C-alpha positions in Angstrom: 117.2 78.6 95.0 120.2 80.6 93.9 119.8 79.6 90.8 116.6 81.2 90.2 116.2 84.0 87.7 114.6 86.3 91.0 115.9 85.6 94.0 114.9 87.8 96.5 117.3 87.6 99.6 117.3 89.4 102.9 120.7 89.7 104.7 120.3 89.5 108.7 122.3 91.7 111.5 122.0 91.0 114.9 120.3 93.4 117.1 122.2 95.3 119.9 122.9 93.0 122.5 123.3 89.9 120.2 125.7 88.0 118.2 125.5 86.6 114.9 124.7 87.1 110.7 122.5 85.5 108.3 120.7 85.9 105.1 117.7 84.5 103.9 117.4 83.5 100.2 113.7 83.0 98.8 113.1 82.1 94.9 110.3 84.8 94.1 107.8 82.6 92.1 107.9 79.4 94.0 108.5 80.3 97.4 111.1 78.3 97.9 113.3 79.3 101.0 116.8 78.7 102.8 118.4 80.3 105.4 122.1 80.4 106.5 123.0 81.3 109.9 126.4 82.1 111.6 127.8 82.8 114.9 124.6 82.2 116.8 124.8 80.5 120.4 122.4 78.1 121.1 119.4 79.6 122.3 119.2 77.6 125.4 117.3 74.6 126.8 113.7 74.4 125.8 114.0 76.9 123.2 115.0 77.3 119.3 115.8 79.9 116.6 112.2 80.6 114.6 112.2 83.0 111.4 109.2 85.5 110.7 108.1 87.3 107.5 107.4 90.6 108.1 104.8 92.1 105.3 104.6 96.0 106.3 101.9 96.6 109.5 100.6 93.2 109.2 101.7 91.3 112.7 105.3 88.3 111.9 104.2 85.1 110.3 106.2 81.9 111.0 108.7 81.1 108.4 110.4 78.2 110.1 112.6 76.8 113.1 116.1 76.7 112.6 118.1 74.1 114.8 121.6 76.0 115.4 124.2 73.2 116.6 128.3 73.2 117.6 129.2 74.3 113.5 130.0 77.7 113.6 127.2 78.1 110.4 123.8 76.4 110.1 122.3 76.4 106.2 119.0 74.9 106.4 115.8 74.8 104.0 112.9 76.8 105.8 109.0 76.6 104.8 107.8 78.0 101.6 107.0 81.4 101.9 103.4 82.6 100.3 103.4 86.0 98.4 107.1 86.3 98.1 107.2 89.3 96.6 104.9 91.0 99.5 107.9 90.2 102.2 109.4 93.9 103.4 111.9 91.9 106.2 112.7 88.8 107.5 113.5 88.3 111.7 114.7 85.8 113.5 113.7 84.9 117.5 114.5 82.7 119.9 111.4 80.9 120.9 109.8 77.7 122.7 110.8 74.7 121.1 108.1 73.7 118.5 108.3 77.7 118.2 105.1 80.2 117.8 102.6 81.5 116.0 103.9 85.4 117.0 107.3 86.6 118.3 107.3 86.0 122.1 111.5 85.8 123.0 113.6 88.5 121.4 114.1 89.4 118.1 118.1 88.4 117.8 118.4 89.3 113.8 116.8 90.8 111.6 117.3 92.5 107.6 115.8 93.8 104.8 114.1 92.2 101.7 116.3 93.2 98.5 
């Protein structure tokens, strides 16, 4: 993804009351996507972090689950993003283990695509 001539990125900042940060990197041609998260605590038993692609006024689309361990940072490949040039922002929420089809838990990180 980093060697792509057209990589889309989003810096993710913590929402009020949460900690951590992240970055999403997406190849604008293939939709191949990766996420790096840092400073996030464990989401809790039976919970996981889920990445969401946001396209304007449309409902957020699930873009992959991210397991955060005890390391200070986590890097992971996430689902291929369809039509990546249409994504305006990404968000990360805490969801039930296995994920959700729409956000049900708190949004902890969010950032616009640049």
